Each structure stands twice: as structure tokens, then as C-alpha cells.
mmCIF file as Biopython writes it, N, C-alpha, C and O atoms, coordinates in Angstrom:
data_model
#
loop_
_atom_site.group_PDB
_atom_site.id
_atom_site.type_symbol
_atom_site.label_atom_id
_atom_site.label_alt_id
_atom_site.label_comp_id
_atom_site.label_asym_id
_atom_site.label_entity_id
_atom_site.label_seq_id
_atom_site.pdbx_PDB_ins_code
_atom_site.Cartn_x
_atom_site.Cartn_y
_atom_site.Cartn_z
_atom_site.occupancy
_atom_site.B_iso_or_equiv
_atom_site.auth_seq_id
_atom_site.auth_asym_id
_atom_site.pdbx_PDB_model_num
ATOM 1   N N  . MET A ? 1  ? -21.800 -43.754 8.006  1.0 0.0 1  A 1 
ATOM 2   C CA . MET A ? 1  ? -22.069 -43.457 9.394  1.0 0.0 1  A 1 
ATOM 3   C C  . MET A ? 1  ? -22.558 -44.744 10.060 1.0 0.0 1  A 1 
ATOM 4   O O  . MET A ? 1  ? -23.470 -45.397 9.552  1.0 0.0 1  A 1 
ATOM 5   N N  . LYS A ? 2  ? -21.968 -45.103 11.168 1.0 0.0 2  A 1 
ATOM 6   C CA . LYS A ? 2  ? -22.382 -46.290 11.900 1.0 0.0 2  A 1 
ATOM 7   C C  . LYS A ? 2  ? -23.474 -45.908 12.896 1.0 0.0 2  A 1 
ATOM 8   O O  . LYS A ? 2  ? -23.365 -44.908 13.605 1.0 0.0 2  A 1 
ATOM 9   N N  . VAL A ? 3  ? -24.519 -46.718 12.935 1.0 0.0 3  A 1 
ATOM 10  C CA . VAL A ? 3  ? -25.634 -46.493 13.849 1.0 0.0 3  A 1 
ATOM 11  C C  . VAL A ? 3  ? -25.955 -47.795 14.558 1.0 0.0 3  A 1 
ATOM 12  O O  . VAL A ? 3  ? -25.633 -48.883 14.080 1.0 0.0 3  A 1 
ATOM 13  N N  . LYS A ? 4  ? -26.599 -47.657 15.711 1.0 0.0 4  A 1 
ATOM 14  C CA . LYS A ? 4  ? -26.957 -48.816 16.516 1.0 0.0 4  A 1 
ATOM 15  C C  . LYS A ? 4  ? -28.449 -48.770 16.808 1.0 0.0 4  A 1 
ATOM 16  O O  . LYS A ? 4  ? -28.974 -47.741 17.232 1.0 0.0 4  A 1 
ATOM 17  N N  . CYS A ? 5  ? -29.120 -49.877 16.582 1.0 0.0 5  A 1 
ATOM 18  C CA . CYS A ? 5  ? -30.549 -49.976 16.858 1.0 0.0 5  A 1 
ATOM 19  C C  . CYS A ? 5  ? -30.762 -49.909 18.371 1.0 0.0 5  A 1 
ATOM 20  O O  . CYS A ? 5  ? -30.044 -50.558 19.132 1.0 0.0 5  A 1 
ATOM 21  N N  . VAL A ? 6  ? -31.741 -49.128 18.801 1.0 0.0 6  A 1 
ATOM 22  C CA . VAL A ? 6  ? -31.974 -48.956 20.232 1.0 0.0 6  A 1 
ATOM 23  C C  . VAL A ? 6  ? -32.633 -50.179 20.859 1.0 0.0 6  A 1 
ATOM 24  O O  . VAL A ? 6  ? -32.564 -50.354 22.076 1.0 0.0 6  A 1 
ATOM 25  N N  . LEU A ? 7  ? -33.265 -51.022 20.061 1.0 0.0 7  A 1 
ATOM 26  C CA . LEU A ? 7  ? -33.943 -52.190 20.619 1.0 0.0 7  A 1 
ATOM 27  C C  . LEU A ? 7  ? -33.088 -53.448 20.616 1.0 0.0 7  A 1 
ATOM 28  O O  . LEU A ? 7  ? -32.999 -54.142 21.629 1.0 0.0 7  A 1 
ATOM 29  N N  . CYS A ? 8  ? -32.462 -53.744 19.487 1.0 0.0 8  A 1 
ATOM 30  C CA . CYS A ? 8  ? -31.729 -55.010 19.384 1.0 0.0 8  A 1 
ATOM 31  C C  . CYS A ? 8  ? -30.216 -54.832 19.405 1.0 0.0 8  A 1 
ATOM 32  O O  . CYS A ? 8  ? -29.486 -55.823 19.366 1.0 0.0 8  A 1 
ATOM 33  N N  . ASP A ? 9  ? -29.729 -53.605 19.464 1.0 0.0 9  A 1 
ATOM 34  C CA . ASP A ? 9  ? -28.293 -53.281 19.525 1.0 0.0 9  A 1 
ATOM 35  C C  . ASP A ? 9  ? -27.509 -53.753 18.306 1.0 0.0 9  A 1 
ATOM 36  O O  . ASP A ? 9  ? -26.301 -53.977 18.395 1.0 0.0 9  A 1 
ATOM 37  N N  . ARG A ? 10 ? -28.179 -53.904 17.181 1.0 0.0 10 A 1 
ATOM 38  C CA . ARG A ? 10 ? -27.507 -54.287 15.942 1.0 0.0 10 A 1 
ATOM 39  C C  . ARG A ? 10 ? -26.811 -53.068 15.344 1.0 0.0 10 A 1 
ATOM 40  O O  . ARG A ? 10 ? -27.402 -51.990 15.275 1.0 0.0 10 A 1 
ATOM 41  N N  . LEU A ? 11 ? -25.584 -53.224 14.920 1.0 0.0 11 A 1 
ATOM 42  C CA . LEU A ? 11 ? -24.835 -52.153 14.281 1.0 0.0 11 A 1 
ATOM 43  C C  . LEU A ? 11 ? -25.072 -52.197 12.776 1.0 0.0 11 A 1 
ATOM 44  O O  . LEU A ? 11 ? -25.006 -53.261 12.160 1.0 0.0 11 A 1 
ATOM 45  N N  . GLU A ? 12 ? -25.347 -51.041 12.193 1.0 0.0 12 A 1 
ATOM 46  C CA . GLU A ? 12 ? -25.566 -50.944 10.757 1.0 0.0 12 A 1 
ATOM 47  C C  . GLU A ? 12 ? -24.836 -49.727 10.220 1.0 0.0 12 A 1 
ATOM 48  O O  . GLU A ? 12 ? -24.464 -48.824 10.969 1.0 0.0 12 A 1 
ATOM 49  N N  . GLU A ? 13 ? -24.641 -49.720 8.937  1.0 0.0 13 A 1 
ATOM 50  C CA . GLU A ? 13 ? -23.967 -48.615 8.257  1.0 0.0 13 A 1 
ATOM 51  C C  . GLU A ? 13 ? -25.012 -47.826 7.455  1.0 0.0 13 A 1 
ATOM 52  O O  . GLU A ? 13 ? -25.734 -48.397 6.638  1.0 0.0 13 A 1 
ATOM 53  N N  . LEU A ? 14 ? -25.084 -46.516 7.695  1.0 0.0 14 A 1 
ATOM 54  C CA . LEU A ? 14 ? -25.988 -45.636 6.943  1.0 0.0 14 A 1 
ATOM 55  C C  . LEU A ? 14 ? -25.180 -44.761 6.009  1.0 0.0 14 A 1 
ATOM 56  O O  . LEU A ? 14 ? -24.091 -44.303 6.353  1.0 0.0 14 A 1 
ATOM 57  N N  . ASN A ? 15 ? -25.721 -44.533 4.823  1.0 0.0 15 A 1 
ATOM 58  C CA . ASN A ? 15 ? -25.105 -43.614 3.883  1.0 0.0 15 A 1 
ATOM 59  C C  . ASN A ? 15 ? -25.185 -42.195 4.464  1.0 0.0 15 A 1 
ATOM 60  O O  . ASN A ? 15 ? -26.223 -41.803 4.997  1.0 0.0 15 A 1 
ATOM 61  N N  . GLU A ? 16 ? -24.116 -41.444 4.364  1.0 0.0 16 A 1 
ATOM 62  C CA . GLU A ? 16 ? -24.051 -40.094 4.951  1.0 0.0 16 A 1 
ATOM 63  C C  . GLU A ? 16 ? -25.066 -39.126 4.328  1.0 0.0 16 A 1 
ATOM 64  O O  . GLU A ? 16 ? -25.435 -38.133 4.954  1.0 0.0 16 A 1 
ATOM 65  N N  . ASP A ? 17 ? -25.515 -39.411 3.105  1.0 0.0 17 A 1 
ATOM 66  C CA . ASP A ? 17 ? -26.390 -38.481 2.399  1.0 0.0 17 A 1 
ATOM 67  C C  . ASP A ? 17 ? -27.877 -38.737 2.622  1.0 0.0 17 A 1 
ATOM 68  O O  . ASP A ? 17 ? -28.705 -37.976 2.121  1.0 0.0 17 A 1 
ATOM 69  N N  . THR A ? 18 ? -28.232 -39.772 3.349  1.0 0.0 18 A 1 
ATOM 70  C CA . THR A ? 18 ? -29.650 -40.055 3.564  1.0 0.0 18 A 1 
ATOM 71  C C  . THR A ? 18 ? -30.249 -39.077 4.562  1.0 0.0 18 A 1 
ATOM 72  O O  . THR A ? 18 ? -29.541 -38.480 5.373  1.0 0.0 18 A 1 
ATOM 73  N N  . SER A ? 19 ? -31.558 -38.927 4.487  1.0 0.0 19 A 1 
ATOM 74  C CA . SER A ? 19 ? -32.233 -38.008 5.405  1.0 0.0 19 A 1 
ATOM 75  C C  . SER A ? 19 ? -32.155 -38.503 6.850  1.0 0.0 19 A 1 
ATOM 76  O O  . SER A ? 19 ? -32.072 -37.699 7.779  1.0 0.0 19 A 1 
ATOM 77  N N  . MET A ? 20 ? -32.182 -39.814 7.038  1.0 0.0 20 A 1 
ATOM 78  C CA . MET A ? 20 ? -32.076 -40.361 8.400  1.0 0.0 20 A 1 
ATOM 79  C C  . MET A ? 20 ? -30.720 -40.032 9.009  1.0 0.0 20 A 1 
ATOM 80  O O  . MET A ? 20 ? -30.650 -39.666 10.182 1.0 0.0 20 A 1 
ATOM 81  N N  . ALA A ? 21 ? -29.640 -40.154 8.241  1.0 0.0 21 A 1 
ATOM 82  C CA . ALA A ? 21 ? -28.304 -39.839 8.753  1.0 0.0 21 A 1 
ATOM 83  C C  . ALA A ? 21 ? -28.202 -38.366 9.113  1.0 0.0 21 A 1 
ATOM 84  O O  . ALA A ? 21 ? -27.632 -38.013 10.146 1.0 0.0 21 A 1 
ATOM 85  N N  . LYS A ? 22 ? -28.750 -37.510 8.268  1.0 0.0 22 A 1 
ATOM 86  C CA . LYS A ? 22 ? -28.723 -36.077 8.552  1.0 0.0 22 A 1 
ATOM 87  C C  . LYS A ? 22 ? -29.535 -35.755 9.800  1.0 0.0 22 A 1 
ATOM 88  O O  . LYS A ? 22 ? -29.128 -34.918 10.607 1.0 0.0 22 A 1 
ATOM 89  N N  . ARG A ? 23 ? -30.675 -36.409 9.964  1.0 0.0 23 A 1 
ATOM 90  C CA . ARG A ? 23 ? -31.525 -36.181 11.125 1.0 0.0 23 A 1 
ATOM 91  C C  . ARG A ? 23 ? -30.810 -36.612 12.409 1.0 0.0 23 A 1 
ATOM 92  O O  . ARG A ? 23 ? -30.882 -35.926 13.429 1.0 0.0 23 A 1 
ATOM 93  N N  . LEU A ? 24 ? -30.125 -37.745 12.349 1.0 0.0 24 A 1 
ATOM 94  C CA . LEU A ? 24 ? -29.411 -38.225 13.535 1.0 0.0 24 A 1 
ATOM 95  C C  . LEU A ? 24 ? -28.218 -37.343 13.884 1.0 0.0 24 A 1 
ATOM 96  O O  . LEU A ? 24 ? -27.889 -37.184 15.059 1.0 0.0 24 A 1 
ATOM 97  N N  . LYS A ? 25 ? -27.572 -36.771 12.879 1.0 0.0 25 A 1 
ATOM 98  C CA . LYS A ? 25 ? -26.435 -35.881 13.138 1.0 0.0 25 A 1 
ATOM 99  C C  . LYS A ? 25 ? -26.891 -34.565 13.750 1.0 0.0 25 A 1 
ATOM 100 O O  . LYS A ? 25 ? -26.292 -34.084 14.711 1.0 0.0 25 A 1 
ATOM 101 N N  . ASN A ? 26 ? -27.943 -33.986 13.198 1.0 0.0 26 A 1 
ATOM 102 C CA . ASN A ? 26 ? -28.393 -32.667 13.624 1.0 0.0 26 A 1 
ATOM 103 C C  . ASN A ? 26 ? -29.164 -32.699 14.936 1.0 0.0 26 A 1 
ATOM 104 O O  . ASN A ? 26 ? -29.130 -31.735 15.701 1.0 0.0 26 A 1 
ATOM 105 N N  . ARG A ? 27 ? -29.853 -33.793 15.198 1.0 0.0 27 A 1 
ATOM 106 C CA . ARG A ? 27 ? -30.633 -33.906 16.425 1.0 0.0 27 A 1 
ATOM 107 C C  . ARG A ? 27 ? -30.303 -35.240 17.089 1.0 0.0 27 A 1 
ATOM 108 O O  . ARG A ? 27 ? -30.966 -36.241 16.820 1.0 0.0 27 A 1 
ATOM 109 N N  . PRO A ? 28 ? -29.313 -35.267 17.932 1.0 0.0 28 A 1 
ATOM 110 C CA . PRO A ? 28 ? -28.875 -36.528 18.532 1.0 0.0 28 A 1 
ATOM 111 C C  . PRO A ? 28 ? -29.924 -37.213 19.404 1.0 0.0 28 A 1 
ATOM 112 O O  . PRO A ? 28 ? -29.801 -38.402 19.695 1.0 0.0 28 A 1 
ATOM 113 N N  . ILE A ? 29 ? -30.951 -36.483 19.822 1.0 0.0 29 A 1 
ATOM 114 C CA . ILE A ? 29 ? -31.983 -37.103 20.650 1.0 0.0 29 A 1 
ATOM 115 C C  . ILE A ? 29 ? -32.793 -38.119 19.849 1.0 0.0 29 A 1 
ATOM 116 O O  . ILE A ? 29 ? -33.381 -39.032 20.429 1.0 0.0 29 A 1 
ATOM 117 N N  . HIS A ? 30 ? -32.832 -37.971 18.534 1.0 0.0 30 A 1 
ATOM 118 C CA . HIS A ? 30 ? -33.537 -38.937 17.690 1.0 0.0 30 A 1 
ATOM 119 C C  . HIS A ? 30 ? -32.788 -40.267 17.745 1.0 0.0 30 A 1 
ATOM 120 O O  . HIS A ? 30 ? -31.558 -40.296 17.756 1.0 0.0 30 A 1 
ATOM 121 N N  . THR A ? 31 ? -33.523 -41.337 17.778 1.0 0.0 31 A 1 
ATOM 122 C CA . THR A ? 31 ? -32.912 -42.655 17.873 1.0 0.0 31 A 1 
ATOM 123 C C  . THR A ? 31 ? -33.136 -43.432 16.587 1.0 0.0 31 A 1 
ATOM 124 O O  . THR A ? 31 ? -34.029 -43.112 15.802 1.0 0.0 31 A 1 
ATOM 125 N N  . TYR A ? 32 ? -32.325 -44.446 16.382 1.0 0.0 32 A 1 
ATOM 126 C CA . TYR A ? 32 ? -32.388 -45.254 15.176 1.0 0.0 32 A 1 
ATOM 127 C C  . TYR A ? 32 ? -32.929 -46.641 15.521 1.0 0.0 32 A 1 
ATOM 128 O O  . TYR A ? 32 ? -32.523 -47.255 16.508 1.0 0.0 32 A 1 
ATOM 129 N N  . MET A ? 33 ? -33.861 -47.124 14.680 1.0 0.0 33 A 1 
ATOM 130 C CA . MET A ? 33 ? -34.338 -48.498 14.782 1.0 0.0 33 A 1 
ATOM 131 C C  . MET A ? 33 ? -34.129 -49.164 13.433 1.0 0.0 33 A 1 
ATOM 132 O O  . MET A ? 33 ? -34.411 -48.578 12.388 1.0 0.0 33 A 1 
ATOM 133 N N  . CYS A ? 34 ? -33.630 -50.395 13.465 1.0 0.0 34 A 1 
ATOM 134 C CA . CYS A ? 34 ? -33.407 -51.126 12.214 1.0 0.0 34 A 1 
ATOM 135 C C  . CYS A ? 34 ? -34.754 -51.480 11.585 1.0 0.0 34 A 1 
ATOM 136 O O  . CYS A ? 34 ? -35.796 -51.387 12.235 1.0 0.0 34 A 1 
ATOM 137 N N  . GLU A ? 35 ? -34.722 -51.882 10.329 1.0 0.0 35 A 1 
ATOM 138 C CA . GLU A ? 35 ? -35.945 -52.210 9.594  1.0 0.0 35 A 1 
ATOM 139 C C  . GLU A ? 35 ? -36.699 -53.368 10.243 1.0 0.0 35 A 1 
ATOM 140 O O  . GLU A ? 35 ? -37.928 -53.354 10.295 1.0 0.0 35 A 1 
ATOM 141 N N  . GLU A ? 36 ? -35.975 -54.362 10.736 1.0 0.0 36 A 1 
ATOM 142 C CA . GLU A ? 36 ? -36.614 -55.524 11.347 1.0 0.0 36 A 1 
ATOM 143 C C  . GLU A ? 36 ? -37.404 -55.118 12.584 1.0 0.0 36 A 1 
ATOM 144 O O  . GLU A ? 36 ? -38.536 -55.569 12.762 1.0 0.0 36 A 1 
ATOM 145 N N  . CYS A ? 37 ? -36.837 -54.284 13.435 1.0 0.0 37 A 1 
ATOM 146 C CA . CYS A ? 37 ? -37.526 -53.833 14.648 1.0 0.0 37 A 1 
ATOM 147 C C  . CYS A ? 37 ? -38.704 -52.924 14.299 1.0 0.0 37 A 1 
ATOM 148 O O  . CYS A ? 37 ? -39.759 -53.013 14.927 1.0 0.0 37 A 1 
ATOM 149 N N  . THR A ? 38 ? -38.538 -52.067 13.320 1.0 0.0 38 A 1 
ATOM 150 C CA . THR A ? 38 ? -39.619 -51.185 12.889 1.0 0.0 38 A 1 
ATOM 151 C C  . THR A ? 38 ? -40.801 -51.992 12.375 1.0 0.0 38 A 1 
ATOM 152 O O  . THR A ? 38 ? -41.950 -51.700 12.705 1.0 0.0 38 A 1 
ATOM 153 N N  . LYS A ? 39 ? -40.517 -53.006 11.569 1.0 0.0 39 A 1 
ATOM 154 C CA . LYS A ? 39 ? -41.576 -53.855 11.021 1.0 0.0 39 A 1 
ATOM 155 C C  . LYS A ? 39 ? -42.254 -54.646 12.130 1.0 0.0 39 A 1 
ATOM 156 O O  . LYS A ? 39 ? -43.476 -54.792 12.120 1.0 0.0 39 A 1 
ATOM 157 N N  . ARG A ? 40 ? -41.487 -55.158 13.083 1.0 0.0 40 A 1 
ATOM 158 C CA . ARG A ? 40 ? -42.053 -55.923 14.187 1.0 0.0 40 A 1 
ATOM 159 C C  . ARG A ? 40 ? -43.005 -55.068 15.024 1.0 0.0 40 A 1 
ATOM 160 O O  . ARG A ? 40 ? -44.080 -55.527 15.409 1.0 0.0 40 A 1 
ATOM 161 N N  . ILE A ? 41 ? -42.611 -53.833 15.301 1.0 0.0 41 A 1 
ATOM 162 C CA . ILE A ? 41 ? -43.464 -52.937 16.081 1.0 0.0 41 A 1 
ATOM 163 C C  . ILE A ? 41 ? -44.732 -52.595 15.310 1.0 0.0 41 A 1 
ATOM 164 O O  . ILE A ? 41 ? -45.818 -52.558 15.887 1.0 0.0 41 A 1 
ATOM 165 N N  . ALA A ? 42 ? -44.603 -52.344 14.013 1.0 0.0 42 A 1 
ATOM 166 C CA . ALA A ? 42 ? -45.775 -52.035 13.184 1.0 0.0 42 A 1 
ATOM 167 C C  . ALA A ? 42 ? -46.743 -53.211 13.141 1.0 0.0 42 A 1 
ATOM 168 O O  . ALA A ? 42 ? -47.954 -53.020 13.246 1.0 0.0 42 A 1 
ATOM 169 N N  . ASP A ? 43 ? -46.223 -54.412 12.989 1.0 0.0 43 A 1 
ATOM 170 C CA . ASP A ? 43 ? -47.082 -55.599 12.946 1.0 0.0 43 A 1 
ATOM 171 C C  . ASP A ? 43 ? -47.822 -55.802 14.257 1.0 0.0 43 A 1 
ATOM 172 O O  . ASP A ? 43 ? -49.020 -56.086 14.263 1.0 0.0 43 A 1 
ATOM 173 N N  . ARG A ? 44 ? -47.119 -55.659 15.356 1.0 0.0 44 A 1 
ATOM 174 C CA . ARG A ? 44 ? -47.754 -55.861 16.663 1.0 0.0 44 A 1 
ATOM 175 C C  . ARG A ? 44 ? -48.765 -54.766 16.981 1.0 0.0 44 A 1 
ATOM 176 O O  . ARG A ? 44 ? -49.773 -55.023 17.640 1.0 0.0 44 A 1 
ATOM 177 N N  . THR A ? 45 ? -48.504 -53.553 16.519 1.0 0.0 45 A 1 
ATOM 178 C CA . THR A ? 45 ? -49.466 -52.472 16.714 1.0 0.0 45 A 1 
ATOM 179 C C  . THR A ? 45 ? -50.739 -52.760 15.940 1.0 0.0 45 A 1 
ATOM 180 O O  . THR A ? 45 ? -51.838 -52.545 16.451 1.0 0.0 45 A 1 
ATOM 181 N N  . CYS A ? 46 ? -50.601 -53.247 14.706 1.0 0.0 46 A 1 
ATOM 182 C CA . CYS A ? 46 ? -51.774 -53.611 13.908 1.0 0.0 46 A 1 
ATOM 183 C C  . CYS A ? 46 ? -52.562 -54.733 14.581 1.0 0.0 46 A 1 
ATOM 184 O O  . CYS A ? 46 ? -53.792 -54.726 14.544 1.0 0.0 46 A 1 
ATOM 185 N N  . GLU A ? 47 ? -51.877 -55.691 15.191 1.0 0.0 47 A 1 
ATOM 186 C CA . GLU A ? 47 ? -52.555 -56.770 15.917 1.0 0.0 47 A 1 
ATOM 187 C C  . GLU A ? 47 ? -53.338 -56.220 17.103 1.0 0.0 47 A 1 
ATOM 188 O O  . GLU A ? 47 ? -54.461 -56.654 17.358 1.0 0.0 47 A 1 
ATOM 189 N N  . ARG A ? 48 ? -52.754 -55.263 17.834 1.0 0.0 48 A 1 
ATOM 190 C CA . ARG A ? 48 ? -53.455 -54.678 18.982 1.0 0.0 48 A 1 
ATOM 191 C C  . ARG A ? 48 ? -54.647 -53.861 18.538 1.0 0.0 48 A 1 
ATOM 192 O O  . ARG A ? 48 ? -55.681 -53.872 19.206 1.0 0.0 48 A 1 
ATOM 193 N N  . ILE A ? 49 ? -54.533 -53.151 17.428 1.0 0.0 49 A 1 
ATOM 194 C CA . ILE A ? 49 ? -55.661 -52.375 16.907 1.0 0.0 49 A 1 
ATOM 195 C C  . ILE A ? 49 ? -56.796 -53.312 16.527 1.0 0.0 49 A 1 
ATOM 196 O O  . ILE A ? 49 ? -57.965 -52.993 16.747 1.0 0.0 49 A 1 
ATOM 197 N N  . ALA A ? 50 ? -56.465 -54.460 15.961 1.0 0.0 50 A 1 
ATOM 198 C CA . ALA A ? 50 ? -57.477 -55.418 15.528 1.0 0.0 50 A 1 
ATOM 199 C C  . ALA A ? 50 ? -58.261 -56.006 16.707 1.0 0.0 50 A 1 
ATOM 200 O O  . ALA A ? 50 ? -59.406 -56.419 16.528 1.0 0.0 50 A 1 
ATOM 201 N N  . THR A ? 51 ? -57.675 -56.052 17.898 1.0 0.0 51 A 1 
ATOM 202 C CA . THR A ? 51 ? -58.375 -56.604 19.059 1.0 0.0 51 A 1 
ATOM 203 C C  . THR A ? 51 ? -59.471 -55.674 19.550 1.0 0.0 51 A 1 
ATOM 204 O O  . THR A ? 51 ? -60.417 -56.124 20.196 1.0 0.0 51 A 1 
ATOM 205 N N  . GLY A ? 52 ? -59.361 -54.394 19.258 1.0 0.0 52 A 1 
ATOM 206 C CA . GLY A ? 52 ? -60.359 -53.439 19.720 1.0 0.0 52 A 1 
ATOM 207 C C  . GLY A ? 52 ? -60.038 -52.852 21.083 1.0 0.0 52 A 1 
ATOM 208 O O  . GLY A ? 52 ? -60.750 -51.957 21.541 1.0 0.0 52 A 1 
ATOM 209 N N  . ASN A ? 53 ? -59.000 -53.321 21.741 1.0 0.0 53 A 1 
ATOM 210 C CA . ASN A ? 53 ? -58.622 -52.817 23.067 1.0 0.0 53 A 1 
ATOM 211 C C  . ASN A ? 53 ? -57.559 -51.738 22.994 1.0 0.0 53 A 1 
ATOM 212 O O  . ASN A ? 53 ? -57.067 -51.284 24.027 1.0 0.0 53 A 1 
ATOM 213 N N  . PHE A ? 54 ? -57.203 -51.328 21.817 1.0 0.0 54 A 1 
ATOM 214 C CA . PHE A ? 54 ? -56.137 -50.348 21.625 1.0 0.0 54 A 1 
ATOM 215 C C  . PHE A ? 54 ? -56.717 -48.944 21.691 1.0 0.0 54 A 1 
ATOM 216 O O  . PHE A ? 54 ? -57.697 -48.649 21.007 1.0 0.0 54 A 1 
ATOM 217 N N  . LYS A ? 55 ? -56.128 -48.074 22.501 1.0 0.0 55 A 1 
ATOM 218 C CA . LYS A ? 55 ? -56.585 -46.693 22.611 1.0 0.0 55 A 1 
ATOM 219 C C  . LYS A ? 55 ? -55.524 -45.776 22.041 1.0 0.0 55 A 1 
ATOM 220 O O  . LYS A ? 55 ? -54.334 -45.949 22.306 1.0 0.0 55 A 1 
ATOM 221 N N  . PHE A ? 56 ? -55.952 -44.803 21.262 1.0 0.0 56 A 1 
ATOM 222 C CA . PHE A ? 56 ? -55.039 -43.816 20.723 1.0 0.0 56 A 1 
ATOM 223 C C  . PHE A ? 56 ? -54.945 -42.656 21.701 1.0 0.0 56 A 1 
ATOM 224 O O  . PHE A ? 56 ? -55.945 -42.005 22.003 1.0 0.0 56 A 1 
ATOM 225 N N  . TYR A ? 57 ? -53.759 -42.405 22.185 1.0 0.0 57 A 1 
ATOM 226 C CA . TYR A ? 57 ? -53.522 -41.245 23.019 1.0 0.0 57 A 1 
ATOM 227 C C  . TYR A ? 57 ? -52.851 -40.189 22.152 1.0 0.0 57 A 1 
ATOM 228 O O  . TYR A ? 57 ? -52.145 -40.519 21.200 1.0 0.0 57 A 1 
ATOM 229 N N  . ARG A ? 58 ? -53.069 -38.928 22.477 1.0 0.0 58 A 1 
ATOM 230 C CA . ARG A ? 58 ? -52.512 -37.803 21.732 1.0 0.0 58 A 1 
ATOM 231 C C  . ARG A ? 58 ? -53.079 -37.706 20.317 1.0 0.0 58 A 1 
ATOM 232 O O  . ARG A ? 58 ? -52.366 -37.312 19.394 1.0 0.0 58 A 1 
ATOM 233 N N  . SER A ? 59 ? -54.309 -38.048 20.142 1.0 0.0 59 A 1 
ATOM 234 C CA . SER A ? 59 ? -54.906 -37.895 18.820 1.0 0.0 59 A 1 
ATOM 235 C C  . SER A ? 59 ? -56.324 -37.340 18.991 1.0 0.0 59 A 1 
ATOM 236 O O  . SER A ? 59 ? -56.889 -37.344 20.085 1.0 0.0 59 A 1 
ATOM 237 N N  . SER A ? 60 ? -56.860 -36.877 17.901 1.0 0.0 60 A 1 
ATOM 238 C CA . SER A ? 60 ? -58.204 -36.325 17.970 1.0 0.0 60 A 1 
ATOM 239 C C  . SER A ? 60 ? -59.229 -37.445 17.904 1.0 0.0 60 A 1 
ATOM 240 O O  . SER A ? 60 ? -58.932 -38.544 17.434 1.0 0.0 60 A 1 
ATOM 241 N N  . SER A ? 61 ? -60.413 -37.166 18.368 1.0 0.0 61 A 1 
ATOM 242 C CA . SER A ? 61 ? -61.451 -38.189 18.380 1.0 0.0 61 A 1 
ATOM 243 C C  . SER A ? 61 ? -61.887 -38.553 16.965 1.0 0.0 61 A 1 
ATOM 244 O O  . SER A ? 61 ? -62.339 -39.674 16.735 1.0 0.0 61 A 1 
ATOM 245 N N  . LYS A ? 62 ? -61.762 -37.627 16.008 1.0 0.0 62 A 1 
ATOM 246 C CA . LYS A ? 62 ? -62.132 -37.902 14.623 1.0 0.0 62 A 1 
ATOM 247 C C  . LYS A ? 62 ? -61.246 -39.005 14.038 1.0 0.0 62 A 1 
ATOM 248 O O  . LYS A ? 62 ? -61.735 -39.879 13.321 1.0 0.0 62 A 1 
ATOM 249 N N  . ILE A ? 63 ? -59.963 -38.967 14.338 1.0 0.0 63 A 1 
ATOM 250 C CA . ILE A ? 63 ? -59.048 -39.986 13.830 1.0 0.0 63 A 1 
ATOM 251 C C  . ILE A ? 63 ? -59.379 -41.342 14.451 1.0 0.0 63 A 1 
ATOM 252 O O  . ILE A ? 63 ? -59.328 -42.361 13.763 1.0 0.0 63 A 1 
ATOM 253 N N  . GLU A ? 64 ? -59.713 -41.366 15.729 1.0 0.0 64 A 1 
ATOM 254 C CA . GLU A ? 64 ? -60.050 -42.619 16.399 1.0 0.0 64 A 1 
ATOM 255 C C  . GLU A ? 64 ? -61.298 -43.235 15.801 1.0 0.0 64 A 1 
ATOM 256 O O  . GLU A ? 64 ? -61.377 -44.456 15.671 1.0 0.0 64 A 1 
ATOM 257 N N  . LYS A ? 65 ? -62.279 -42.416 15.432 1.0 0.0 65 A 1 
ATOM 258 C CA . LYS A ? 65 ? -63.514 -42.954 14.864 1.0 0.0 65 A 1 
ATOM 259 C C  . LYS A ? 65 ? -63.266 -43.603 13.513 1.0 0.0 65 A 1 
ATOM 260 O O  . LYS A ? 65 ? -63.985 -44.525 13.127 1.0 0.0 65 A 1 
ATOM 261 N N  . ASP A ? 66 ? -62.245 -43.126 12.782 1.0 0.0 66 A 1 
ATOM 262 C CA . ASP A ? 66 ? -61.938 -43.707 11.483 1.0 0.0 66 A 1 
ATOM 263 C C  . ASP A ? 66 ? -61.399 -45.121 11.619 1.0 0.0 66 A 1 
ATOM 264 O O  . ASP A ? 66 ? -61.530 -45.924 10.696 1.0 0.0 66 A 1 
ATOM 265 N N  . PHE A ? 67 ? -60.796 -45.436 12.757 1.0 0.0 67 A 1 
ATOM 266 C CA . PHE A ? 67 ? -60.269 -46.793 12.960 1.0 0.0 67 A 1 
ATOM 267 C C  . PHE A ? 67 ? -61.345 -47.604 13.609 1.0 0.0 67 A 1 
ATOM 268 O O  . PHE A ? 67 ? -61.145 -48.787 13.885 1.0 0.0 67 A 1 
#
């Protein structure tokens, strides 16, 4: 199955039997991000959390206190 990253528009091939491929077939609203973009977003989120100016929206206050 061919997929396209929503951020960098890179085309990749996914195995038809993976859970991600099944999720994209059954629910087209779900989007695909390549590993490089996923890692970049995770790294930058960790950097923002480290600054102390990052606010968690849609979470409970107990989870925020743990960070």
C-alpha cells in the first residue's frame, strides 16, 4: 500500500498486513506520518516541555503535575 506523509509529502510503501495499513484503510480520516517526521515532532515536543512553558491541553491536572 502506498502512503504519503502529511508533513513532508514523502511517498512510502506499507505492508498490507500491518496495523497502520489496516487503520488507514478502515478509517481514511487517519493520516500517515513518516518515521522521520514523527521523531522530529517528538524531539521538539520534549524540548518545549523542558522549557517549562509547555501547557497540556485535554489532560487531567494529575498528569500535568507528574511532568
